[in-house]
C-alpha positions in Angstrom: -0.5 27.4 0.7 0.9 24.1 -1.2 -0.5 22.1 -3.9 -2.4 19.1 -2.7 0.0 17.1 -5.1 2.5 17.7 -2.6 0.6 14.9 -0.4 1.7 12.6 -2.8 5.1 13.9 -3.8 6.6 15.4 -0.5 10.4 14.4 -0.9 10.5 15.1 3.0 8.9 14.0 6.2 9.3 14.6 10.3 11.3 11.8 12.3 12.9 11.4 15.5 15.8 8.4 15.8 12.9 5.7 16.7 10.9 6.4 13.4 14.0 7.2 11.3 15.4 3.7 12.3 12.1 1.8 11.4 12.4 3.5 7.8 15.8 2.8 7.5 17.3 6.4 7.6 20.5 6.6 9.0 21.5 10.0 10.9 18.4 10.8 12.8 19.5 10.7 16.9 17.1 11.6 19.6 13.5 11.6 20.3 12.7 15.2 19.0 11.2 15.1 15.9 12.7 17.0 12.8 12.4 17.5 8.9 14.4 14.9 6.9 14.7 14.8 3.3 13.8 11.6 1.7 15.8 10.0 -1.0 14.1 6.6 -1.3 11.6 7.4 -4.0 9.5 4.7 -2.4 8.6 6.3 0.8 7.9 10.1 -0.7 4.2 11.2 0.1 1.5 9.9 2.0 1.7 6.4 0.0 5.3 5.8 2.0 4.5 6.9 5.6 4.0 4.6 8.0 1.3 5.7 9.3 -1.1 5.4 6.5 0.4 2.0 5.5 -0.8 1.0 9.1 -4.3 2.3 8.8 -4.7 0.3 6.1 -3.4 -3.3 7.3 -4.7 -5.6 9.9 -2.9 -6.3 13.1 -1.0 -9.0 12.0 -0.7 -8.4 7.7 -1.0 -6.2 5.2 -4.6 -5.6 3.3 -3.8 -4.7 -0.2 -8.3 -4.6 -0.4 -7.8 -1.6 2.4 -4.8 -0.3 0.7 -6.8 0.0 -2.6 -9.9 1.0 -1.1 -8.3 4.0 1.0 -6.5 5.5 -2.4 -10.2 5.1 -4.1 -11.7 6.9 -1.2 -9.3 9.3 0.0 -6.8 10.5 -3.2 -9.2 9.6 -6.0 -13.0 10.6 -4.5 -14.4 7.4 -6.0 -15.4 4.9 -3.6 -15.9 1.4 -4.4 -19.4 0.3 -3.5 -19.8 -2.0 -0.5 -19.0 -5.3 -0.4 -21.7 -7.9 -1.4 -23.4 -9.7 2.2 -22.2 -12.7 3.4 -18.4 -12.3 1.7 -16.4 -15.3 3.2 -13.0 -14.2 5.3 -9.7 -14.0 3.2 -7.9 -17.7 3.6 -5.6 -17.1 6.4 -3.8 -20.4 5.3 -3.9 -22.3 8.6 -3.2 -25.6 8.6 -1.3 -25.4 5.2 1.6 -24.0 3.4 1.1 -20.4 3.7 0.1 -18.2 0.5 1.8 -15.0 -0.8 -0.5 -12.2 -0.3 -1.4 -12.1 -4.0 -2.3 -15.6 -4.3 -5.0 -15.3 -1.3 -6.2 -12.6 -3.0 -7.0 -14.3 -6.2 -9.8 -16.5 -4.4 -12.2 -13.0 -4.2 -11.2 -12.2 -8.0 -12.7 -15.4 -8.8 -16.0 -14.8 -7.5 -18.1 -12.7 -9.7 -19.8 -10.9 -7.2 -16.4 -9.4 -6.2 -14.5 -9.3 -9.4 -15.5 -6.0 -10.5 -14.5 -4.1 -7.4 -11.4 -6.3 -7.3 -10.4 -5.9 -10.1 -9.8 -1.9 -9.2 -8.8 -2.0 -5.7 -6.2 -5.0 -5.5 -3.6 -3.6 -7.9 -3.2 -0.5 -6.2 -2.9 -2.1 -2.8 -0.6 -4.7 -4.0 1.2 -2.0 -5.4 2.0 -1.0 -2.2 2.7 -5.0 -0.9 6.4 -4.3 -0.2 5.5 -2.3 2.5 4.5 -4.7 5.6 1.9 -4.2 7.9 3.6 -1.4 9.9 5.3 0.3 6.9 8.6 -1.7 6.8 10.0 -2.0 3.2 10.3 -5.9 2.7 11.0 -7.7 -0.3 9.5 -11.2 0.8 6.3 -12.4 2.3 7.4 -15.0 4.2 9.5 -16.6 1.9 7.9 -15.7 -1.3 9.1 -12.6 -3.4 6.6 -9.8 -3.5 5.4 -9.3 -6.7 4.3 -5.7 -6.5 3.4 -5.5 -10.2 -0.4 -5.1 -11.9 -2.7 -3.3 -14.2 -4.8 -0.2 -13.2 -8.4 -0.4 -14.6 -7.2 2.2 -17.3 -4.9 -0.4 -18.5 -1.5 1.9 -16.6 1.2 -0.9 -16.0 2.4 -0.4 -12.3 5.4 -2.5 -10.1 5.2 -0.8 -6.9 4.7 2.2 -4.6 6.8 4.6 -7.2 4.8 3.7 -10.3 1.4 3.8 -8.5 2.4 7.8 -7.5 3.6 8.0 -11.1 0.0 7.0 -12.5 -1.6 8.9 -9.8 -0.2 12.0 -10.8 -0.9 11.5 -14.6 -4.5 12.3 -14.0 -4.5 15.0 -11.6 
């Protein structure tokens, strides 16, 4: 009997020692799960859960597109249209100097066929980019510092998971 908004704002989760270490939360020991209060604002609610962050990533990297689409589909109820046919895969930078995810995403936004949807999905997904492919917090993508800033389609500026959550909550 709780508000659905609690899915975004919950200041607790259920952890065992292994998951607590993954989240960087000290003082949790043993294999049994227990309710733990979260002090890190970025970890609150579904947007900070390793399970959600993992299913919205690829096996070897994050995916701002999949993360942005997941938020649109599951939290906002406004899924983007399917991608156009024959969209080329994201350049993984093989044989060249590695590029940060933000730089690789720009190639999709340059294509007029892709730009309309990517301008909606990408800022949402990039706001979650501090979380790696399995939901651990990071400050860099390789050697490049994470830039989690962006602007939502309504003009709201965001700079990470906390401001993204606040923007979503402003439009209950």
